[in-house]
CHARMM-style PDB file with segment names, atoms N, HN, CA, C and O in Angstrom:
ATOM      1  N   MET     1     123.390  57.798  80.427  1.00  0.00      PROA
ATOM      2  CA  MET     1     122.928  59.144  80.153  1.00  0.00      PROA
ATOM      3  C   MET     1     121.399  59.141  80.137  1.00  0.00      PROA
ATOM      4  O   MET     1     120.784  58.420  79.352  1.00  0.00      PROA
ATOM      5  N   THR     2     120.797  59.939  80.994  1.00  0.00      PROA
ATOM      6  HN  THR     2     121.296  60.526  81.632  1.00  0.00      PROA
ATOM      7  CA  THR     2     119.343  60.021  81.017  1.00  0.00      PROA
ATOM      8  C   THR     2     118.910  61.442  80.723  1.00  0.00      PROA
ATOM      9  O   THR     2     119.617  62.405  81.017  1.00  0.00      PROA
ATOM     10  N   ASP     3     117.735  61.547  80.138  1.00  0.00      PROA
ATOM     11  HN  ASP     3     117.160  60.765  79.899  1.00  0.00      PROA
ATOM     12  CA  ASP     3     117.153  62.838  79.802  1.00  0.00      PROA
ATOM     13  C   ASP     3     116.113  63.175  80.866  1.00  0.00      PROA
ATOM     14  O   ASP     3     115.131  62.448  81.008  1.00  0.00      PROA
ATOM     15  N   PRO     4     116.306  64.270  81.624  1.00  0.00      PROA
ATOM     16  CA  PRO     4     115.357  64.603  82.684  1.00  0.00      PROA
ATOM     17  C   PRO     4     113.951  64.878  82.157  1.00  0.00      PROA
ATOM     18  O   PRO     4     112.971  64.621  82.857  1.00  0.00      PROA
ATOM     19  N   THR     5     113.839  65.391  80.944  1.00  0.00      PROA
ATOM     20  HN  THR     5     114.634  65.600  80.375  1.00  0.00      PROA
ATOM     21  CA  THR     5     112.516  65.641  80.363  1.00  0.00      PROA
ATOM     22  C   THR     5     111.793  64.327  80.119  1.00  0.00      PROA
ATOM     23  O   THR     5     110.601  64.208  80.400  1.00  0.00      PROA
ATOM     24  N   LEU     6     112.507  63.350  79.601  1.00  0.00      PROA
ATOM     25  HN  LEU     6     113.476  63.447  79.373  1.00  0.00      PROA
ATOM     26  CA  LEU     6     111.907  62.038  79.371  1.00  0.00      PROA
ATOM     27  C   LEU     6     111.532  61.391  80.701  1.00  0.00      PROA
ATOM     28  O   LEU     6     110.477  60.765  80.808  1.00  0.00      PROA
ATOM     29  N   ASP     7     112.373  61.536  81.698  1.00  0.00      PROA
ATOM     30  HN  ASP     7     113.229  62.045  81.611  1.00  0.00      PROA
ATOM     31  CA  ASP     7     112.056  61.010  83.034  1.00  0.00      PROA
ATOM     32  C   ASP     7     110.805  61.670  83.603  1.00  0.00      PROA
ATOM     33  O   ASP     7     109.986  61.003  84.235  1.00  0.00      PROA
ATOM     34  N   ALA     8     110.652  62.969  83.387  1.00  0.00      PROA
ATOM     35  HN  ALA     8     111.317  63.511  82.874  1.00  0.00      PROA
ATOM     36  CA  ALA     8     109.494  63.695  83.916  1.00  0.00      PROA
ATOM     37  C   ALA     8     108.190  63.216  83.281  1.00  0.00      PROA
ATOM     38  O   ALA     8     107.138  63.265  83.919  1.00  0.00      PROA
ATOM     39  N   LEU     9     108.248  62.755  82.038  1.00  0.00      PROA
ATOM     40  HN  LEU     9     109.102  62.715  81.520  1.00  0.00      PROA
ATOM     41  CA  LEU     9     107.036  62.273  81.369  1.00  0.00      PROA
ATOM     42  C   LEU     9     106.423  61.073  82.078  1.00  0.00      PROA
ATOM     43  O   LEU     9     105.212  60.861  82.006  1.00  0.00      PROA
ATOM     44  N   THR    10     107.236  60.301  82.748  1.00  0.00      PROA
ATOM     45  HN  THR    10     108.219  60.473  82.806  1.00  0.00      PROA
ATOM     46  CA  THR    10     106.751  59.123  83.466  1.00  0.00      PROA
ATOM     47  C   THR    10     105.687  59.500  84.489  1.00  0.00      PROA
ATOM     48  O   THR    10     104.762  58.726  84.737  1.00  0.00      PROA
ATOM     49  N   ASN    11     105.810  60.681  85.081  1.00  0.00      PROA
ATOM     50  HN  ASN    11     106.560  61.310  84.880  1.00  0.00      PROA
ATOM     51  CA  ASN    11     104.868  61.126  86.111  1.00  0.00      PROA
ATOM     52  C   ASN    11     103.693  61.912  85.550  1.00  0.00      PROA
ATOM     53  O   ASN    11     102.820  62.330  86.311  1.00  0.00      PROA
ATOM     54  N   ALA    12     103.647  62.124  84.247  1.00  0.00      PROA
ATOM     55  HN  ALA    12     104.355  61.785  83.628  1.00  0.00      PROA
ATOM     56  CA  ALA    12     102.546  62.884  83.646  1.00  0.00      PROA
ATOM     57  C   ALA    12     101.263  62.056  83.685  1.00  0.00      PROA
ATOM     58  O   ALA    12     101.292  60.847  83.454  1.00  0.00      PROA
ATOM     59  N   PRO    13     100.132  62.713  83.978  1.00  0.00      PROA
ATOM     60  CA  PRO    13      98.860  61.983  83.999  1.00  0.00      PROA
ATOM     61  C   PRO    13      98.554  61.376  82.622  1.00  0.00      PROA
ATOM     62  O   PRO    13      98.768  62.018  81.594  1.00  0.00      PROA
ATOM     63  N   ASN    14      98.061  60.161  82.611  1.00  0.00      PROA
ATOM     64  HN  ASN    14      97.887  59.639  83.446  1.00  0.00      PROA
ATOM     65  CA  ASN    14      97.661  59.454  81.391  1.00  0.00      PROA
ATOM     66  C   ASN    14      98.813  59.183  80.424  1.00  0.00      PROA
ATOM     67  O   ASN    14      98.578  58.885  79.253  1.00  0.00      PROA
ATOM     68  N   HSD    15     100.040  59.284  80.897  1.00  0.00      PROA
ATOM     69  HN  HSD    15     100.231  59.527  81.848  1.00  0.00      PROA
ATOM     70  CA  HSD    15     101.184  59.004  80.026  1.00  0.00      PROA
ATOM     71  C   HSD    15     101.257  57.515  79.738  1.00  0.00      PROA
ATOM     72  O   HSD    15     101.152  56.694  80.649  1.00  0.00      PROA
ATOM     73  N   ILE    16     101.436  57.169  78.467  1.00  0.00      PROA
ATOM     74  HN  ILE    16     101.521  57.836  77.727  1.00  0.00      PROA
ATOM     75  CA  ILE    16     101.531  55.759  78.091  1.00  0.00      PROA
ATOM     76  C   ILE    16     102.992  55.344  78.007  1.00  0.00      PROA
ATOM     77  O   ILE    16     103.451  54.509  78.787  1.00  0.00      PROA
ATOM     78  N   VAL    17     103.720  55.923  77.065  1.00  0.00      PROA
ATOM     79  HN  VAL    17     103.348  56.601  76.431  1.00  0.00      PROA
ATOM     80  CA  VAL    17     105.143  55.604  76.922  1.00  0.00      PROA
ATOM     81  C   VAL    17     105.819  56.658  76.055  1.00  0.00      PROA
ATOM     82  O   VAL    17     105.206  57.214  75.143  1.00  0.00      PROA
ATOM     83  N   SER    18     107.074  56.923  76.346  1.00  0.00      PROA
ATOM     84  HN  SER    18     107.572  56.471  77.087  1.00  0.00      PROA
ATOM     85  CA  SER    18     107.917  57.789  75.521  1.00  0.00      PROA
ATOM     86  C   SER    18     109.278  57.129  75.413  1.00  0.00      PROA
ATOM     87  O   SER    18     109.689  56.381  76.301  1.00  0.00      PROA
ATOM     88  N   PHE    19     109.980  57.412  74.314  1.00  0.00      PROA
ATOM     89  HN  PHE    19     109.646  58.019  73.593  1.00  0.00      PROA
ATOM     90  CA  PHE    19     111.320  56.859  74.172  1.00  0.00      PROA
ATOM     91  C   PHE    19     112.173  57.784  73.327  1.00  0.00      PROA
ATOM     92  O   PHE    19     111.665  58.594  72.552  1.00  0.00      PROA
ATOM     93  N   SER    20     113.475  57.647  73.491  1.00  0.00      PROA
ATOM     94  HN  SER    20     113.888  56.989  74.121  1.00  0.00      PROA
ATOM     95  CA  SER    20     114.423  58.312  72.600  1.00  0.00      PROA
ATOM     96  C   SER    20     115.234  57.208  71.938  1.00  0.00      PROA
ATOM     97  O   SER    20     115.539  56.185  72.552  1.00  0.00      PROA
ATOM     98  N   ALA    21     115.579  57.437  70.667  1.00  0.00      PROA
ATOM     99  HN  ALA    21     115.331  58.268  70.168  1.00  0.00      PROA
ATOM    100  CA  ALA    21     116.296  56.413  69.915  1.00  0.00      PROA
ATOM    101  C   ALA    21     117.439  57.036  69.134  1.00  0.00      PROA
ATOM    102  O   ALA    21     117.429  58.229  68.832  1.00  0.00      PROA
ATOM    103  N   SER    22     118.404  56.224  68.819  1.00  0.00      PROA
ATOM    104  HN  SER    22     118.412  55.255  69.064  1.00  0.00      PROA
ATOM    105  CA  SER    22     119.578  56.657  68.067  1.00  0.00      PROA
ATOM    106  C   SER    22     119.206  56.980  66.625  1.00  0.00      PROA
ATOM    107  O   SER    22     118.449  56.243  65.994  1.00  0.00      PROA
ATOM    108  N   THR    23     119.738  58.081  66.109  1.00  0.00      PROA
ATOM    109  HN  THR    23     120.353  58.679  66.622  1.00  0.00      PROA
ATOM    110  CA  THR    23     119.530  58.402  64.698  1.00  0.00      PROA
ATOM    111  C   THR    23     120.482  57.616  63.812  1.00  0.00      PROA
ATOM    112  O   THR    23     120.344  57.633  62.589  1.00  0.00      PROA
ATOM    113  N   ASN    24     121.437  56.935  64.406  1.00  0.00      PROA
ATOM    114  HN  ASN    24     121.550  56.922  65.400  1.00  0.00      PROA
ATOM    115  CA  ASN    24     122.377  56.122  63.624  1.00  0.00      PROA
ATOM    116  C   ASN    24     121.804  54.768  63.239  1.00  0.00      PROA
ATOM    117  O   ASN    24     122.002  54.298  62.119  1.00  0.00      PROA
ATOM    118  N   ASP    25     121.086  54.136  64.181  1.00  0.00      PROA
ATOM    119  HN  ASP    25     120.925  54.518  65.091  1.00  0.00      PROA
ATOM    120  CA  ASP    25     120.608  52.783  63.905  1.00  0.00      PROA
ATOM    121  C   ASP    25     119.206  52.495  64.438  1.00  0.00      PROA
ATOM    122  O   ASP    25     118.710  51.381  64.271  1.00  0.00      PROA
ATOM    123  N   GLY    26     118.559  53.462  65.071  1.00  0.00      PROA
ATOM    124  HN  GLY    26     118.961  54.367  65.207  1.00  0.00      PROA
ATOM    125  CA  GLY    26     117.206  53.264  65.570  1.00  0.00      PROA
ATOM    126  C   GLY    26     117.109  52.522  66.885  1.00  0.00      PROA
ATOM    127  O   GLY    26     116.002  52.217  67.329  1.00  0.00      PROA
ATOM    128  N   GLN    27     118.230  52.218  67.525  1.00  0.00      PROA
ATOM    129  HN  GLN    27     119.129  52.465  67.163  1.00  0.00      PROA
ATOM    130  CA  GLN    27     118.203  51.511  68.809  1.00  0.00      PROA
ATOM    131  C   GLN    27     117.690  52.438  69.906  1.00  0.00      PROA
ATOM    132  O   GLN    27     118.024  53.623  69.935  1.00  0.00      PROA
ATOM    133  N   VAL    28     116.882  51.894  70.804  1.00  0.00      PROA
ATOM    134  HN  VAL    28     116.611  50.932  70.781  1.00  0.00      PROA
ATOM    135  CA  VAL    28     116.331  52.671  71.910  1.00  0.00      PROA
ATOM    136  C   VAL    28     117.455  53.059  72.866  1.00  0.00      PROA
ATOM    137  O   VAL    28     118.240  52.215  73.299  1.00  0.00      PROA
ATOM    138  N   ILE    29     117.519  54.347  73.187  1.00  0.00      PROA
ATOM    139  HN  ILE    29     116.882  55.032  72.835  1.00  0.00      PROA
ATOM    140  CA  ILE    29     118.511  54.854  74.134  1.00  0.00      PROA
ATOM    141  C   ILE    29     117.916  54.876  75.531  1.00  0.00      PROA
ATOM    142  O   ILE    29     118.543  54.441  76.497  1.00  0.00      PROA
ATOM    143  N   GLN    30     116.692  55.392  75.622  1.00  0.00      PROA
ATOM    144  HN  GLN    30     116.183  55.745  74.838  1.00  0.00      PROA
ATOM    145  CA  GLN    30     116.014  55.496  76.911  1.00  0.00      PROA
ATOM    146  C   GLN    30     114.517  55.400  76.664  1.00  0.00      PROA
ATOM    147  O   GLN    30     114.021  55.900  75.655  1.00  0.00      PROA
ATOM    148  N   ALA    31     113.797  54.765  77.574  1.00  0.00      PROA
ATOM    149  HN  ALA    31     114.200  54.359  78.395  1.00  0.00      PROA
ATOM    150  CA  ALA    31     112.349  54.645  77.467  1.00  0.00      PROA
ATOM    151  C   ALA    31     111.735  54.769  78.845  1.00  0.00      PROA
ATOM    152  O   ALA    31     112.372  54.465  79.854  1.00  0.00      PROA
ATOM    153  N   THR    32     110.480  55.223  78.879  1.00  0.00      PROA
ATOM    154  HN  THR    32     109.962  55.470  78.059  1.00  0.00      PROA
ATOM    155  CA  THR    32     109.806  55.374  80.162  1.00  0.00      PROA
ATOM    156  C   THR    32     109.281  54.045  80.689  1.00  0.00      PROA
ATOM    157  O   THR    32     108.892  53.957  81.854  1.00  0.00      PROA
ATOM    158  N   ARG    33     109.263  53.015  79.855  1.00  0.00      PROA
ATOM    159  HN  ARG    33     109.579  53.087  78.909  1.00  0.00      PROA
ATOM    160  CA  ARG    33     108.983  51.656  80.325  1.00  0.00      PROA
ATOM    161  C   ARG    33     109.659  50.677  79.385  1.00  0.00      PROA
ATOM    162  O   ARG    33     109.933  51.003  78.230  1.00  0.00      PROA
ATOM    163  N   LYS    34     109.924  49.495  79.871  1.00  0.00      PROA
ATOM    164  HN  LYS    34     109.701  49.230  80.809  1.00  0.00      PROA
ATOM    165  CA  LYS    34     110.604  48.467  79.075  1.00  0.00      PROA
ATOM    166  C   LYS    34     109.573  47.661  78.290  1.00  0.00      PROA
ATOM    167  O   LYS    34     108.559  47.227  78.836  1.00  0.00      PROA
ATOM    168  N   SER    35     109.844  47.470  77.015  1.00  0.00      PROA
ATOM    169  HN  SER    35     110.668  47.823  76.571  1.00  0.00      PROA
ATOM    170  CA  SER    35     108.945  46.670  76.197  1.00  0.00      PROA
ATOM    171  C   SER    35     109.593  46.386  74.854  1.00  0.00      PROA
ATOM    172  O   SER    35     110.301  47.232  74.308  1.00  0.00      PROA
ATOM    173  N   GLU    36     109.352  45.202  74.327  1.00  0.00      PROA
ATOM    174  HN  GLU    36     108.777  44.515  74.771  1.00  0.00      PROA
ATOM    175  CA  GLU    36     109.826  44.869  72.976  1.00  0.00      PROA
ATOM    176  C   GLU    36     109.087  45.718  71.944  1.00  0.00      PROA
ATOM    177  O   GLU    36     109.632  46.028  70.885  1.00  0.00      PROA
ATOM    178  N   ASP    37     107.836  46.096  72.259  1.00  0.00      PROA
ATOM    179  HN  ASP    37     107.394  45.844  73.120  1.00  0.00      PROA
ATOM    180  CA  ASP    37     107.071  46.947  71.345  1.00  0.00      PROA
ATOM    181  C   ASP    37     107.781  48.272  71.103  1.00  0.00      PROA
ATOM    182  O   ASP    37     107.769  48.789  69.986  1.00  0.00      PROA
ATOM    183  N   ILE    38     108.394  48.817  72.134  1.00  0.00      PROA
ATOM    184  HN  ILE    38     108.404  48.397  73.042  1.00  0.00      PROA
ATOM    185  CA  ILE    38     109.090  50.097  72.006  1.00  0.00      PROA
ATOM    186  C   ILE    38     110.250  49.958  71.026  1.00  0.00      PROA
ATOM    187  O   ILE    38     110.471  50.849  70.206  1.00  0.00      PROA
ATOM    188  N   SER    39     110.982  48.873  71.098  1.00  0.00      PROA
ATOM    189  HN  SER    39     110.802  48.150  71.765  1.00  0.00      PROA
ATOM    190  CA  SER    39     112.088  48.647  70.166  1.00  0.00      PROA
ATOM    191  C   SER    39     111.581  48.557  68.737  1.00  0.00      PROA
ATOM    192  O   SER    39     112.200  49.107  67.826  1.00  0.00      PROA
ATOM    193  N   ARG    40     110.467  47.872  68.530  1.00  0.00      PROA
ATOM    194  HN  ARG    40     109.964  47.425  69.270  1.00  0.00      PROA
ATOM    195  CA  ARG    40     109.890  47.776  67.178  1.00  0.00      PROA
ATOM    196  C   ARG    40     109.448  49.146  66.688  1.00  0.00      PROA
ATOM    197  O   ARG    40     109.684  49.497  65.531  1.00  0.00      PROA
ATOM    198  N   GLU    41     108.807  49.925  67.560  1.00  0.00      PROA
ATOM    199  HN  GLU    41     108.616  49.640  68.500  1.00  0.00      PROA
ATOM    200  CA  GLU    41     108.359  51.263  67.180  1.00  0.00      PROA
ATOM    201  C   GLU    41     109.540  52.163  66.846  1.00  0.00      PROA
ATOM    202  O   GLU    41     109.482  52.941  65.893  1.00  0.00      PROA
ATOM    203  N   ALA    42     110.603  52.061  67.621  1.00  0.00      PROA
ATOM    204  HN  ALA    42     110.650  51.430  68.395  1.00  0.00      PROA
ATOM    205  CA  ALA    42     111.795  52.875  67.361  1.00  0.00      PROA
ATOM    206  C   ALA    42     112.411  52.508  66.018  1.00  0.00      PROA
ATOM    207  O   ALA    42     112.808  53.387  65.254  1.00  0.00      PROA
ATOM    208  N   ARG    43     112.492  51.214  65.729  1.00  0.00      PROA
ATOM    209  HN  ARG    43     112.169  50.499  66.350  1.00  0.00      PROA
ATOM    210  CA  ARG    43     113.050  50.792  64.438  1.00  0.00      PROA
ATOM    211  C   ARG    43     112.154  51.236  63.284  1.00  0.00      PROA
ATOM    212  O   ARG    43     112.653  51.622  62.227  1.00  0.00      PROA
ATOM    213  N   SER    44     110.834  51.185  63.479  1.00  0.00      PROA
ATOM    214  HN  SER    44     110.429  50.871  64.338  1.00  0.00      PROA
ATOM    215  CA  SER    44     109.907  51.642  62.437  1.00  0.00      PROA
ATOM    216  C   SER    44     110.048  53.136  62.195  1.00  0.00      PROA
ATOM    217  O   SER    44     110.071  53.583  61.048  1.00  0.00      PROA
ATOM    218  N   ALA    45     110.141  53.906  63.265  1.00  0.00      PROA
ATOM    219  HN  ALA    45     110.122  53.544  64.197  1.00  0.00      PROA
ATOM    220  CA  ALA    45     110.316  55.356  63.129  1.00  0.00      PROA
ATOM    221  C   ALA    45     111.631  55.669  62.432  1.00  0.00      PROA
ATOM    222  O   ALA    45     111.692  56.551  61.576  1.00  0.00      PROA
ATOM    223  N   TYR    46     112.677  54.950  62.798  1.00  0.00      PROA
ATOM    224  HN  TYR    46     112.628  54.233  63.494  1.00  0.00      PROA
ATOM    225  CA  TYR    46     113.982  55.136  62.158  1.00  0.00      PROA
ATOM    226  C   TYR    46     113.887  54.834  60.662  1.00  0.00      PROA
ATOM    227  O   TYR    46     114.424  55.579  59.842  1.00  0.00      PROA
ATOM    228  N   GLN    47     113.207  53.746  60.308  1.00  0.00      PROA
ATOM    229  HN  GLN    47     112.771  53.141  60.974  1.00  0.00      PROA
ATOM    230  CA  GLN    47     113.078  53.377  58.894  1.00  0.00      PROA
ATOM    231  C   GLN    47     112.278  54.425  58.126  1.00  0.00      PROA
ATOM    232  O   GLN    47     112.630  54.758  56.995  1.00  0.00      PROA
ATOM    233  N   LEU    48     111.205  54.949  58.724  1.00  0.00      PROA
ATOM    234  HN  LEU    48     110.920  54.678  59.643  1.00  0.00      PROA
ATOM    235  CA  LEU    48     110.422  56.007  58.072  1.00  0.00      PROA
ATOM    236  C   LEU    48     111.269  57.248  57.822  1.00  0.00      PROA
ATOM    237  O   LEU    48     111.217  57.830  56.739  1.00  0.00      PROA
ATOM    238  N   LEU    49     112.042  57.652  58.816  1.00  0.00      PROA
ATOM    239  HN  LEU    49     112.084  57.179  59.696  1.00  0.00      PROA
ATOM    240  CA  LEU    49     112.903  58.828  58.648  1.00  0.00      PROA
ATOM    241  C   LEU    49     113.982  58.588  57.598  1.00  0.00      PROA
ATOM    242  O   LEU    49     114.298  59.479  56.810  1.00  0.00      PROA
ATOM    243  N   THR    50     114.542  57.387  57.590  1.00  0.00      PROA
ATOM    244  HN  THR    50     114.285  56.663  58.231  1.00  0.00      PROA
ATOM    245  CA  THR    50     115.554  57.046  56.595  1.00  0.00      PROA
ATOM    246  C   THR    50     114.959  57.084  55.189  1.00  0.00      PROA
ATOM    247  O   THR    50     115.562  57.636  54.269  1.00  0.00      PROA
ATOM    248  N   ASP    51     113.773  56.495  55.028  1.00  0.00      PROA
ATOM    249  HN  ASP    51     113.283  56.047  55.776  1.00  0.00      PROA
ATOM    250  CA  ASP    51     113.114  56.486  53.718  1.00  0.00      PROA
ATOM    251  C   ASP    51     112.747  57.898  53.270  1.00  0.00      PROA
ATOM    252  O   ASP    51     112.942  58.253  52.108  1.00  0.00      PROA
ATOM    253  N   ALA    52     112.215  58.705  54.191  1.00  0.00      PROA
ATOM    254  HN  ALA    52     112.056  58.416  55.135  1.00  0.00      PROA
ATOM    255  CA  ALA    52     111.839  60.081  53.848  1.00  0.00      PROA
ATOM    256  C   ALA    52     113.068  60.898  53.458  1.00  0.00      PROA
ATOM    257  O   ALA    52     113.008  61.705  52.531  1.00  0.00      PROA
ATOM    258  N   SER    53     114.167  60.693  54.154  1.00  0.00      PROA
ATOM    259  HN  SER    53     114.215  60.037  54.907  1.00  0.00      PROA
ATOM    260  CA  SER    53     115.405  61.403  53.816  1.00  0.00      PROA
ATOM    261  C   SER    53     115.901  61.000  52.433  1.00  0.00      PROA
ATOM    262  O   SER    53     116.332  61.846  51.650  1.00  0.00      PROA
ATOM    263  N   ALA    54     115.838  59.711  52.138  1.00  0.00      PROA
ATOM    264  HN  ALA    54     115.488  59.023  52.774  1.00  0.00      PROA
ATOM    265  CA  ALA    54     116.281  59.226  50.825  1.00  0.00      PROA
ATOM    266  C   ALA    54     115.395  59.787  49.719  1.00  0.00      PROA
ATOM    267  O   ALA    54     115.899  60.212  48.680  1.00  0.00      PROA
ATOM    268  N   LEU    55     114.081  59.793  49.933  1.00  0.00      PROA
ATOM    269  HN  LEU    55     113.672  59.449  50.778  1.00  0.00      PROA
ATOM    270  CA  LEU    55     113.171  60.359  48.935  1.00  0.00      PROA
ATOM    271  C   LEU    55     113.413  61.851  48.753  1.00  0.00      PROA
ATOM    272  O   LEU    55     113.369  62.365  47.635  1.00  0.00      PROA
ATOM    273  N   GLY    56     113.669  62.539  49.855  1.00  0.00      PROA
ATOM    274  HN  GLY    56     113.706  62.122  50.763  1.00  0.00      PROA
ATOM    275  CA  GLY    56     113.939  63.971  49.784  1.00  0.00      PROA
ATOM    276  C   GLY    56     115.165  64.287  48.951  1.00  0.00      PROA
ATOM    277  O   GLY    56     115.215  65.319  48.282  1.00  0.00      PROA
ATOM    278  N   LYS    57     116.149  63.409  48.987  1.00  0.00      PROA
ATOM    279  HN  LYS    57     116.108  62.570  49.531  1.00  0.00      PROA
ATOM    280  CA  LYS    57     117.366  63.618  48.194  1.00  0.00      PROA
ATOM    281  C   LYS    57     117.123  63.342  46.715  1.00  0.00      PROA
ATOM    282  O   LYS    57     117.828  63.882  45.862  1.00  0.00      PROA
ATOM    283  N   LEU    58     116.136  62.508  46.400  1.00  0.00      PROA
ATOM    284  HN  LEU    58     115.564  62.069  47.093  1.00  0.00      PROA
ATOM    285  CA  LEU    58     115.854  62.161  45.009  1.00  0.00      PROA
ATOM    286  C   LEU    58     115.054  63.236  44.281  1.00  0.00      PROA
ATOM    287  O   LEU    58     115.191  63.397  43.068  1.00  0.00      PROA
ATOM    288  N   LEU    59     114.216  63.977  45.016  1.00  0.00      PROA
ATOM    289  HN  LEU    59     114.104  63.847  46.001  1.00  0.00      PROA
ATOM    290  CA  LEU    59     113.380  64.999  44.385  1.00  0.00      PROA
ATOM    291  C   LEU    59     114.177  66.267  44.112  1.00  0.00      PROA
ATOM    292  O   LEU    59     114.906  66.739  44.984  1.00  0.00      PROA
ATOM    293  N   PRO    60     114.044  66.823  42.910  1.00  0.00      PROA
ATOM    294  CA  PRO    60     114.690  68.108  42.641  1.00  0.00      PROA
ATOM    295  C   PRO    60     114.100  69.201  43.533  1.00  0.00      PROA
ATOM    296  O   PRO    60     112.928  69.137  43.904  1.00  0.00      PROA
ATOM    297  N   GLU    61     114.900  70.190  43.870  1.00  0.00      PROA
ATOM    298  HN  GLU    61     115.852  70.242  43.569  1.00  0.00      PROA
ATOM    299  CA  GLU    61     114.472  71.274  44.768  1.00  0.00      PROA
ATOM    300  C   GLU    61     113.211  71.966  44.251  1.00  0.00      PROA
ATOM    301  O   GLU    61     112.327  72.302  45.039  1.00  0.00      PROA
ATOM    302  N   GLN    62     113.119  72.179  42.948  1.00  0.00      PROA
ATOM    303  HN  GLN    62     113.838  71.905  42.308  1.00  0.00      PROA
ATOM    304  CA  GLN    62     111.954  72.871  42.383  1.00  0.00      PROA
ATOM    305  C   GLN    62     110.672  72.079  42.629  1.00  0.00      PROA
ATOM    306  O   GLN    62     109.630  72.668  42.916  1.00  0.00      PROA
ATOM    307  N   ASP    63     110.736  70.740  42.520  1.00  0.00      PROA
ATOM    308  HN  ASP    63     111.583  70.261  42.287  1.00  0.00      PROA
ATOM    309  CA  ASP    63     109.562  69.905  42.783  1.00  0.00      PROA
ATOM    310  C   ASP    63     109.147  69.990  44.243  1.00  0.00      PROA
ATOM    311  O   ASP    63     107.955  70.003  44.549  1.00  0.00      PROA
ATOM    312  N   LYS    64     110.113  70.048  45.142  1.00  0.00      PROA
ATOM    313  HN  LYS    64     111.082  70.038  44.893  1.00  0.00      PROA
ATOM    314  CA  LYS    64     109.802  70.178  46.567  1.00  0.00      PROA
ATOM    315  C   LYS    64     109.059  71.482  46.819  1.00  0.00      PROA
ATOM    316  O   LYS    64     108.057  71.504  47.533  1.00  0.00      PROA
ATOM    317  N   LEU    65     109.553  72.569  46.229  1.00  0.00      PROA
ATOM    318  HN  LEU    65     110.368  72.551  45.649  1.00  0.00      PROA
ATOM    319  CA  LEU    65     108.910  73.872  46.423  1.00  0.00      PROA
ATOM    320  C   LEU    65     107.507  73.869  45.838  1.00  0.00      PROA
ATOM    321  O   LEU    65     106.592  74.433  46.438  1.00  0.00      PROA
ATOM    322  N   ARG    66     107.320  73.253  44.693  1.00  0.00      PROA
ATOM    323  HN  ARG    66     108.063  72.795  44.206  1.00  0.00      PROA
ATOM    324  CA  ARG    66     106.009  73.205  44.050  1.00  0.00      PROA
ATOM    325  C   ARG    66     105.022  72.433  44.923  1.00  0.00      PROA
ATOM    326  O   ARG    66     103.868  72.840  45.057  1.00  0.00      PROA
ATOM    327  N   LYS    67     105.461  71.334  45.512  1.00  0.00      PROA
ATOM    328  HN  LYS    67     106.398  71.004  45.403  1.00  0.00      PROA
ATOM    329  CA  LYS    67     104.575  70.541  46.366  1.00  0.00      PROA
ATOM    330  C   LYS    67     104.181  71.306  47.627  1.00  0.00      PROA
ATOM    331  O   LYS    67     103.021  71.259  48.036  1.00  0.00      PROA
ATOM    332  N   VAL    68     105.118  72.000  48.240  1.00  0.00      PROA
ATOM    333  HN  VAL    68     106.061  72.037  47.908  1.00  0.00      PROA
ATOM    334  CA  VAL    68     104.809  72.786  49.438  1.00  0.00      PROA
ATOM    335  C   VAL    68     103.857  73.913  49.082  1.00  0.00      PROA
ATOM    336  O   VAL    68     102.883  74.149  49.796  1.00  0.00      PROA
ATOM    337  N   THR    69     104.128  74.614  47.981  1.00  0.00      PROA
ATOM    338  HN  THR    69     104.919  74.422  47.401  1.00  0.00      PROA
ATOM    339  CA  THR    69     103.271  75.724  47.556  1.00  0.00      PROA
ATOM    340  C   THR    69     101.877  75.219  47.221  1.00  0.00      PROA
ATOM    341  O   THR    69     100.885  75.842  47.601  1.00  0.00      PROA
ATOM    342  N   GLY    70     101.789  74.097  46.514  1.00  0.00      PROA
ATOM    343  HN  GLY    70     102.595  73.592  46.205  1.00  0.00      PROA
ATOM    344  CA  GLY    70     100.492  73.534  46.149  1.00  0.00      PROA
ATOM    345  C   GLY    70      99.698  73.104  47.365  1.00  0.00      PROA
ATOM    346  O   GLY    70      98.473  73.230  47.379  1.00  0.00      PROA
ATOM    347  N   THR    71     100.364  72.606  48.370  1.00  0.00      PROA
ATOM    348  HN  THR    71     101.359  72.504  48.358  1.00  0.00      PROA
ATOM    349  CA  THR    71      99.693  72.169  49.589  1.00  0.00      PROA
ATOM    350  C   THR    71      99.154  73.355  50.371  1.00  0.00      PROA
ATOM    351  O   THR    71      98.078  73.275  50.963  1.00  0.00      PROA
ATOM    352  N   LEU    72      99.894  74.451  50.377  1.00  0.00      PROA
ATOM    353  HN  LEU    72     100.768  74.516  49.896  1.00  0.00      PROA
ATOM    354  CA  LEU    72      99.475  75.619  51.147  1.00  0.00      PROA
ATOM    355  C   LEU    72      98.363  76.405  50.474  1.00  0.00      PROA
ATOM    356  O   LEU    72      97.616  77.113  51.151  1.00  0.00      PROA
ATOM    357  N   ASN    73      98.237  76.298  49.169  1.00  0.00      PROA
ATOM    358  HN  ASN    73      98.844  75.723  48.620  1.00  0.00      PROA
ATOM    359  CA  ASN    73      97.198  77.072  48.452  1.00  0.00      PROA
ATOM    360  C   ASN    73      95.844  76.467  48.585  1.00  0.00      PROA
ATOM    361  OT1 ASN    73      94.875  76.998  48.043  1.00  0.00      PROA
TER     362      ASN     73
END
């Protein structure tokens, strides 16, 4: 399964690399170039999202709203 949008990025001027990864385990599904660095980046991004989701579940809803409101003011 390939994503035509991701394929099109390969031809973009000054494009370095793009990838899509599984939300289940962070494994690279498709990348515009092959590299072990891409796998590490995908796993790091997956871990950040997992950690942020876990933290989001720990904070009470009122605290989340207060932080967003405080940031916008």
